[in-house]
C-alpha positions in Angstrom: 4.1 -30.0 -13.2 6.9 -30.7 -10.7 7.6 -34.3 -9.8 9.6 -35.3 -6.7 10.3 -38.6 -5.0 9.5 -38.4 -1.3 9.2 -40.9 1.5 7.6 -41.3 4.9 7.0 -44.1 7.4 3.9 -46.3 7.9 3.9 -48.4 11.1 7.7 -48.4 11.0 8.2 -49.3 7.4 9.4 -46.8 4.7 6.8 -45.7 2.2 8.0 -44.5 -1.2 5.8 -41.9 -2.9 5.7 -39.5 -5.8 4.8 -35.8 -5.0 3.4 -33.9 -8.0 2.8 -30.2 -7.6 2.0 -27.1 -9.7 5.0 -25.1 -10.9 3.9 -22.3 -8.6 4.8 -22.4 -4.9 2.3 -23.6 -2.4 0.7 -24.1 0.0 -1.6 -26.4 -2.0 -4.7 -28.4 -1.5 -3.6 -32.0 -1.7 -5.0 -35.3 -3.0 -3.7 -38.7 -1.8 -3.9 -41.8 -3.9 -3.2 -45.4 -3.3 -2.8 -47.6 -6.4 -5.5 -50.1 -7.5 -5.3 -53.8 -7.4 -1.6 -54.8 -7.6 -0.8 -51.3 -8.9 2.2 -49.2 -8.3 2.7 -45.4 -7.9 4.6 -44.9 -11.1 2.0 -46.4 -13.4 1.7 -44.2 -16.5 -2.1 -44.6 -16.3 -2.2 -42.2 -13.3 -0.1 -39.4 -14.7 -2.8 -37.7 -16.8 -5.2 -37.7 -13.8 -2.5 -36.0 -11.8 -1.8 -33.5 -14.6 -5.4 -32.5 -14.6 -5.5 -32.1 -10.8 -2.3 -30.2 -10.8 -3.6 -27.9 -13.5 -6.5 -27.1 -11.1 -4.0 -26.1 -8.4 -3.9 -29.4 -6.4 -0.8 -31.3 -5.4 -1.0 -35.1 -5.6 0.8 -37.7 -3.4 0.7 -41.3 -4.9 2.2 -44.1 -2.9 3.5 -47.6 -3.1 1.8 -49.7 -0.4 4.1 -51.5 2.0 5.6 -54.6 0.5 5.1 -53.3 -3.1 7.2 -51.3 -5.5 9.9 -49.1 -3.9 8.4 -49.2 -0.4 9.7 -51.3 2.5 7.8 -53.9 4.5 7.2 -57.6 3.9 7.3 -58.2 0.2 4.2 -59.3 -1.5 1.8 -59.2 1.4 -1.4 -58.1 -0.1 -3.4 -56.6 2.9 -6.2 -54.1 2.5 -5.9 -53.4 6.3 -2.3 -52.4 5.9 -3.1 -50.4 2.8 -5.6 -48.4 4.7 -3.0 -47.8 7.4 -0.6 -46.6 4.7 -3.2 -44.2 3.4 -4.0 -42.8 6.8 -0.3 -42.3 7.4 0.0 -40.6 4.0 -2.6 -38.1 5.1 -0.6 -37.5 8.3 2.5 -37.0 6.2 0.8 -34.4 4.1 -0.1 -32.5 7.3 3.6 -32.2 8.2 4.4 -30.4 4.9 4.6 -26.7 4.9 3.5 -26.6 1.3 0.1 -28.3 2.1 -3.1 -26.8 3.4 -3.6 -29.3 6.2 -7.4 -29.1 6.3 -7.8 -29.3 2.5 -7.0 -32.9 1.7 -9.0 -35.3 -0.5 -8.6 -38.9 -1.8 -8.7 -40.3 -5.3 -8.7 -44.1 -5.9 -9.2 -46.1 -9.1 -9.2 -49.8 -10.1 -10.9 -52.3 -7.9 -9.5 -52.1 -4.4 -8.0 -48.7 -5.3 -11.5 -47.4 -5.6 -12.7 -49.3 -2.5 -9.8 -48.0 -0.5 -10.8 -44.4 -1.2 -14.1 -45.1 0.4 -12.4 -46.8 3.4 -10.1 -43.8 3.9 -12.8 -41.2 3.7 -14.7 -43.2 6.4 -11.7 -43.8 8.6 -10.1 -40.4 8.5 -12.1 -37.2 9.2 -9.3 -35.1 7.8 -10.3 -36.2 4.3 -12.7 -33.7 2.8 -13.9 -35.6 -0.3 -13.4 -38.8 -2.1 -13.4 -40.1 -5.7 -13.9 -43.8 -6.1 -13.5 -45.1 -9.7 -14.5 -48.6 -10.8 -14.5 -49.8 -7.2 -14.9 -53.1 -5.4 -17.6 -52.8 -2.7 -17.6 -56.4 -1.3 -14.6 -58.6 -1.6 -16.4 -61.9 -1.2 -18.9 -61.1 -3.9 -16.0 -59.9 -6.2 -14.0 -63.1 -5.9 -17.1 -65.3 -6.2 -18.3 -63.7 -9.4 -15.0 -64.2 -11.1 -15.6 -68.0 -10.9 -18.0 -70.6 -12.0 -19.7 -72.2 -9.0 -17.6 -75.3 -9.1 -14.4 -73.2 -9.2 -15.7 -71.0 -6.3 -16.3 -74.1 -4.1 -12.9 -75.4 -5.0 -11.3 -72.0 -4.1 -13.0 -72.1 -0.7 -11.9 -75.6 -0.1 -8.4 -74.6 -1.0 -8.5 -71.8 1.6 -9.7 -74.2 4.2 -6.9 -76.6 3.4 -4.4 -73.8 3.5 -5.6 -72.8 7.0 -4.9 -76.4 8.2 -1.5 -76.3 6.5 -0.5 -73.1 8.2 -1.4 -74.3 11.7 0.3 -77.7 11.3 3.4 -76.7 9.4 3.7 -72.9 10.0 3.6 -72.1 6.3 0.9 -71.9 3.7 0.8 -72.0 -0.1 2.1 -69.3 -2.3 0.0 -68.4 -5.3 0.0 -66.0 -8.2 -2.2 -63.0 -7.2 -3.6 -62.4 -10.7 -4.3 -66.0 -11.6 -5.2 -67.8 -8.3 -6.8 -65.0 -6.3 -8.1 -62.6 -8.9 -9.1 -64.4 -12.1 -8.4 -62.1 -15.0 -11.0 -61.5 -17.7 -10.2 -61.9 -21.4 -10.0 -58.1 -21.6 -7.4 -58.0 -18.8 -5.3 -60.6 -20.5 -5.3 -58.6 -23.7 -5.0 -55.1 -22.5 -1.6 -53.2 -22.4 -2.9 -50.3 -20.3 -0.9 -51.5 -17.3 2.0 -53.1 -19.2 4.5 -50.6 -17.7 4.1 -52.0 -14.2 2.8 -55.5 -14.8 6.2 -57.1 -14.7 7.0 -55.4 -11.3 4.2 -57.1 -9.3 4.9 -60.1 -7.2 4.5 -63.4 -8.9 3.8 -65.3 -5.7 2.0 -64.2 -2.5 0.6 -66.2 0.4 -2.8 -67.6 -0.4 -3.8 -66.4 3.1 -3.9 -62.9 1.7 -7.2 -63.9 0.1 -8.7 -64.0 3.6 -8.5 -60.3 3.8 -10.0 -59.8 0.4 -13.0 -62.0 1.4 -13.4 -59.7 4.4 -13.0 -56.5 2.4 -16.2 -54.4 2.8 -16.1 -50.8 1.5 -19.9 -51.1 1.3 -20.1 -51.0 5.1 -17.9 -47.9 5.2 -20.1 -46.2 2.6 -23.2 -46.8 4.8 -21.6 -44.6 7.5 -20.1 -42.0 5.1 -21.0 -38.4 5.3 -17.9 -37.2 3.4 -18.7 -36.1 -0.1 -18.3 -39.1 -2.5 -18.1 -39.3 -6.3 -18.4 -42.8 -7.6 -17.5 -43.7 -11.2 -18.7 -47.0 -12.7 -18.8 -48.8 -16.1 -22.1 -50.3 -17.3 -21.7 -54.0 -17.8 -18.3 -54.1 -16.1 -16.9 -57.6 -16.1 -13.9 -56.8 -13.9 -15.4 -54.7 -11.1 -19.2 -55.3 -11.1 -21.3 -52.4 -12.0 -23.6 -52.9 -9.1 -20.7 -52.4 -6.7 -20.4 -48.8 -7.8 -24.1 -48.4 -7.7 -24.3 -49.9 -4.2 -21.6 -47.6 -2.8 -23.4 -44.6 -4.3 -26.7 -45.7 -2.8 -25.3 -46.4 0.6 -23.4 -43.1 1.1 -25.1 -40.7 3.5 -23.5 -37.4 2.5 -23.3 -35.4 -0.7 -22.8 -37.9 -3.6 -22.6 -38.3 -7.3 -22.6 -41.3 -9.6 -21.1 -41.3 -13.1 -21.9 -44.3 -15.2 -19.9 -44.8 -18.4 -21.8 -46.7 -21.1 -21.0 -48.5 -24.3 -17.5 -49.4 -23.2 -15.6 -51.8 -21.0 -13.6 -51.6 -17.7 -10.2 -51.0 -19.2 -11.3 -49.2 -22.4 -13.2 -46.7 -20.3 -10.0 -45.1 -19.0 -9.4 -43.8 -22.6 -12.8 -43.6 -24.1 -14.4 -41.3 -21.6 -11.2 -39.5 -20.4 -12.4 -36.1 -21.7 -15.8 -36.5 -20.1 -15.0 -37.9 -16.7 -11.8 -36.1 -15.8 -13.3 -32.6 -15.6 -16.0 -34.0 -13.4 -13.4 -35.6 -11.1 -11.6 -32.3 -10.8 -14.7 -30.3 -10.3 -15.9 -32.6 -7.5 -12.6 -32.3 -5.6 -12.4 -28.6 -6.3 -15.8 -28.0 -4.8 -15.4 -30.1 -1.7 -11.7 -30.1 -0.8 -11.4 -26.6 0.7 -10.1 -25.3 4.0 -12.8 -24.6 6.6 -12.4 -21.1 7.8 -15.8 -20.9 9.4 -17.8 -23.7 11.0 -21.5 -23.1 11.5 -23.6 -25.4 13.7 -27.3 -25.2 13.4 -30.1 -26.9 15.3 -33.6 -26.2 14.0 -35.3 -28.5 16.5 -34.5 -31.4 18.8 -36.2 -33.8 16.2 -34.1 -32.7 13.3 -30.8 -32.6 15.2 -27.8 -30.6 14.4 -26.4 -29.8 11.0 -22.8 -28.6 10.4 -21.8 -26.3 7.6 -18.2 -25.7 6.7 -17.5 -22.4 5.0 -14.6 -20.9 3.2 -14.0 -17.3 4.1 -14.2 -14.9 1.3 -11.1 -12.9 0.5 
């Protein structure tokens, strides 16, 4: 596997990315990935997924969102809307590369908003042929609420309201720790070392106002419009990204879809425990659906049934 540092621009800011390809020359089918909640492109956790995809002939582009890691932009602004822009611009960047098949691009996302962002990108960008969403967040308000006891949730909402007043009267709101005061870590998250290689690189203080965008975060709405093939991977009894979020995304999707539910494990342990079972399914899903469309067939059986569209890969 070849690994190269690359960069492009998103809304005027520089995006740092890692480009992983097979040892053979392209052009390649390509997968774009944005990190999960507070994640960075060079997390070791991602490498073996990329190795599996590269072994299947894909190239993988994993980015640092604006304001994080090695990318430019306002530091520590946690904005799902900006992250979606970065992912759309990453797809555009892939289409500029001579070593990429421009109409054979998919998305892989894992870890809370990483999984949710994969659904958002597939909905927003018709150039994306298929999506894999692993342990996703489907509804940001529900996610933040369920981390807290009810009294803590009401106090959190009161704090947001006070911060809104502070911002309009003084021009500046509170700074908070994103993993302690916006996301509340579970005991498993505090104990795990699975992300230890990047944990000390995340911002320790971000504007509390960033929580407003998390409250408005709704991949479930995008899933309800989605006809792009979608693979969702959940964990039964997940205390970090609720199991029913994965189930809801799967139920809402309108196109080809598949749900993998990992049992008898936990959110972070599942990355290791079911690696051998889930990874081939991820690769197979993307291999089946991320293909160039050499022939487009439009069929209308009757005015009542409407038109169906079939994309076909020409045989060699």
